[in-house]
N, CA and C of each residue as an Amber inpcrd file, in Angstrom:
protein
   204
  17.2760000  23.2990000  -4.8680000  16.4910000  23.1420000  -3.9770000
  17.2730000  22.2900000  -2.6030000  17.9880000  21.6400000  -2.9420000
  18.4720000  20.7390000  -1.8480000  18.8490000  19.1760000  -2.1790000
  19.5110000  18.5610000  -1.1640000  19.6240000  17.2220000  -1.4890000
  18.9540000  16.2820000  -0.3820000  18.7200000  14.9890000  -0.7620000
  18.0850000  14.0320000   0.0650000  19.1880000  13.4190000   1.0410000
  18.9810000  13.5420000   2.4000000  20.3170000  12.9030000   3.1430000
  19.6560000  11.5610000   3.8100000  20.5270000  10.4990000   3.7690000
  19.8770000   9.2060000   4.4060000  20.8270000   8.9460000   5.5230000
  20.1040000   8.8080000   6.5740000  20.6860000   8.5570000   8.0630000
  20.7880000   7.1670000   8.1730000  22.0730000   6.5340000   8.6300000
  22.2860000   5.1050000   8.8000000  22.8010000   5.2000000  10.3910000
  22.3630000   3.7540000  10.7290000  22.8620000   3.3240000  12.0870000
  23.5300000   2.0210000  11.8150000  24.6000000   1.8500000  11.9670000
  25.5310000   0.6240000  11.5520000  25.1510000  -0.0070000  10.2520000
  25.0500000   0.7600000   9.2580000  24.9060000   0.3390000   7.8980000
  23.4670000   0.3220000   7.3730000  22.3860000   0.6150000   8.4280000
  21.2060000   0.2910000   8.2280000  20.3470000   1.6230000   7.9330000
  19.5710000   1.9140000   7.0600000  19.0180000   2.9950000   6.9780000
  17.8840000   3.3860000   7.7860000  17.7930000   4.2140000   8.6790000
  16.9600000   4.3700000   9.7980000  16.2160000   5.9280000   9.6570000
  16.4110000   6.6170000   8.5710000  15.8130000   7.8790000   8.4220000
  16.0930000   8.5790000   7.1390000  15.5210000   9.5590000   6.7770000
  15.5720000  10.1770000   5.3200000  15.2990000  11.7730000   5.7560000
  16.1520000  12.5850000   5.4320000  16.1820000  13.8890000   5.3490000
  15.9160000  14.5340000   4.0450000  14.6810000  14.9710000   3.5670000
  14.4980000  15.4650000   2.1450000  14.0230000  17.0420000   2.5070000
  14.5930000  17.6760000   1.4630000  13.8890000  19.0690000   1.1710000
  12.7230000  19.2940000   1.3290000  12.4290000  20.5910000   2.1280000
  10.9260000  20.9800000   2.0690000  10.4060000  21.4460000   0.8870000
   9.1780000  20.5480000   0.6260000   8.4700000  20.9830000  -0.7160000
   7.9350000  22.4180000  -0.6540000   7.7710000  23.1290000  -1.6820000
   7.0710000  24.2160000  -2.0000000   5.4130000  23.9690000  -1.5890000
   4.8920000  23.1600000  -1.9990000   3.4310000  23.1840000  -1.7710000
   2.9230000  22.0710000  -1.0770000   1.7330000  22.1710000  -0.7580000
   0.8990000  21.0050000  -0.2610000   0.8920000  19.8700000  -1.2260000
   0.5650000  20.0040000  -2.2530000   0.5240000  19.1330000  -3.5490000
   1.6600000  18.2330000  -3.6440000   2.9050000  19.1060000  -3.6580000
   4.1760000  18.3440000  -3.6240000   4.6130000  17.8580000  -2.5040000
   4.0660000  17.9010000  -1.3760000   4.4520000  17.1260000  -0.0560000
   3.5030000  15.7970000  -0.3090000   2.1700000  16.0840000  -0.5850000
   1.4260000  14.7780000  -0.5100000   1.9730000  13.5650000  -1.6750000
   2.5900000  14.2760000  -3.1500000   3.0000000  13.6290000  -4.1130000
   4.3730000  12.7590000  -3.6730000   4.9760000  13.5240000  -2.6840000
   6.1380000  12.6970000  -2.0620000   5.8800000  11.6600000  -1.0830000
   4.7560000  11.7850000  -0.4140000   4.3660000  10.8660000   0.7180000
   3.6640000   9.7300000  -0.3150000   2.9050000   9.7870000  -1.3330000
   2.3970000   8.9320000  -2.3750000   3.6340000   8.1850000  -2.8730000
   4.4310000   8.7200000  -3.5220000   5.7320000   8.1960000  -4.0240000
   6.5710000   7.3610000  -3.2680000   6.4210000   7.6450000  -1.8610000
   7.3160000   6.9900000  -0.9300000   6.4980000   5.7140000  -0.3910000
   5.2670000   5.5660000  -0.7410000   4.3350000   4.7490000  -0.3960000
   3.7600000   4.8410000   1.0190000   3.9710000   6.0690000   1.5300000
   3.5370000   6.3930000   3.1590000   1.8820000   6.4960000   3.1790000
   1.2940000   6.9500000   2.1490000   0.0060000   7.3210000   2.2480000
  -0.6560000   6.8380000   0.7990000  -1.8840000   6.4710000   0.9180000
  -2.7890000   6.0720000  -0.2360000  -3.9710000   6.9870000  -0.3420000
  -4.4140000   7.2810000  -1.3130000  -5.6760000   8.0030000  -1.3580000
  -6.1100000   8.0070000  -2.8260000  -7.4500000   7.9340000  -2.7690000
  -8.2950000   7.8920000  -4.1460000  -8.6850000   8.9660000  -4.8160000
  -8.3770000  10.1650000  -4.0060000  -8.5170000  11.5740000  -4.4950000
 -10.2500000  11.9510000  -4.3800000 -10.8350000  10.9970000  -3.7860000
 -12.2360000  11.5480000  -3.3540000 -12.2600000  12.0220000  -1.9640000
 -13.3460000  12.9000000  -1.9090000 -13.6780000  13.6230000  -0.5880000
 -13.6000000  12.7300000   0.6990000 -13.3130000  13.0600000   1.7330000
 -13.2750000  12.2620000   2.9340000 -14.6570000  12.4100000   3.5220000
 -15.3240000  11.4960000   3.7390000 -16.8460000  11.5700000   4.4750000
 -16.8500000  11.8420000   5.9950000 -17.8340000  12.6870000   6.5690000
 -17.9010000  13.0080000   7.7800000 -18.0160000  11.7830000   9.0320000
 -16.9560000  11.7640000   9.8010000 -16.9200000  10.6870000  10.8400000
 -17.5120000  11.1990000  11.9250000 -18.1690000  10.3500000  12.7810000
 -18.7260000  10.5190000  14.0170000 -17.8130000  10.1170000  15.1500000
 -17.9950000  11.0500000  16.0620000 -17.0770000  10.5700000  17.5400000
 -17.0200000   9.2190000  17.8590000 -16.3610000   8.5070000  18.2080000
 -16.2750000   7.2260000  18.5820000 -16.6280000   7.0710000  19.8730000
 -16.7390000   8.2830000  20.7330000 -17.1430000   8.0420000  21.9780000
 -17.6360000   9.4610000  22.5590000 -18.4590000   9.7220000  23.5180000
 -18.9390000  10.8760000  23.8950000 -18.6680000  10.8670000  25.5710000
 -18.1320000  11.8880000  26.1000000 -17.9120000  12.0210000  27.3480000
 -19.1600000  12.7620000  28.1190000 -19.7300000  12.2070000  29.2010000
 -20.6720000  12.5830000  29.7890000 -20.4890000  13.4340000  30.9790000
 -21.0500000  14.1050000  31.5420000 -20.6870000  14.8460000  32.8350000
 -19.8700000  16.2050000  32.5630000 -19.1520000  16.5230000  33.6750000
 -18.1130000  17.6830000  33.5930000 -16.9240000  17.2150000  33.2430000
 -16.5290000  16.0470000  33.2920000 -15.3790000  15.7840000  33.2000000
 -14.8030000  15.9710000  31.6900000 -13.4660000  16.1900000  31.4490000
 -12.9090000  16.1510000  30.3070000 -12.3240000  14.8920000  29.9670000
 -12.0780000  14.9480000  28.5930000 -11.2440000  13.6390000  27.8680000
  -9.7800000  13.7060000  28.6900000  -9.3550000  14.7340000  28.8400000
  -7.9740000  14.8270000  29.3420000  -7.8310000  14.4910000  30.6900000
  -8.9660000  14.6250000  31.3410000  -9.3000000  14.3840000  33.1620000
  -9.3680000  12.9270000  33.1220000 -10.1470000  12.0810000  32.0870000
 -10.1660000  10.6980000  32.1800000  -8.7320000  10.1110000  31.6230000
  -7.9870000  10.6770000  30.7720000  -6.6470000  10.0080000  30.5040000
  -5.9280000  10.0850000  31.7390000  -5.6310000  11.3430000  32.1750000
  -4.8320000  11.4300000  33.5130000  -5.2570000  10.5000000  34.5320000
  -6.3750000  10.2010000  34.8320000  -7.2010000   9.6200000  35.9130000
  -6.5950000   8.1620000  35.6050000  -6.7510000   7.7890000  34.2930000
  -6.3850000   6.2550000  33.9340000  -4.9200000   5.9600000  33.9990000
  -4.0120000   6.9760000  33.9490000  -2.5950000   6.7460000  34.1320000
  -2.0910000   6.4910000  35.5290000  -2.7580000   6.8400000  36.1310000
  -2.3780000   6.9460000  37.9290000  -2.6470000   5.3740000  38.1170000
């Protein structure tokens, strides 16, 4: 499959390159084992949108306007 490569900068670990997993389940298990994600195994609930945009402007229009 391949080897894991650790990238260092001045002797400090900054990244890890790992071989691509064959399946989604293997990728999720890799993230769990690394401590990057936690999941109880239950289905996720439906989430309501945090904000509603009113009028004809899009969210991207508002973001661009706020950046200026």
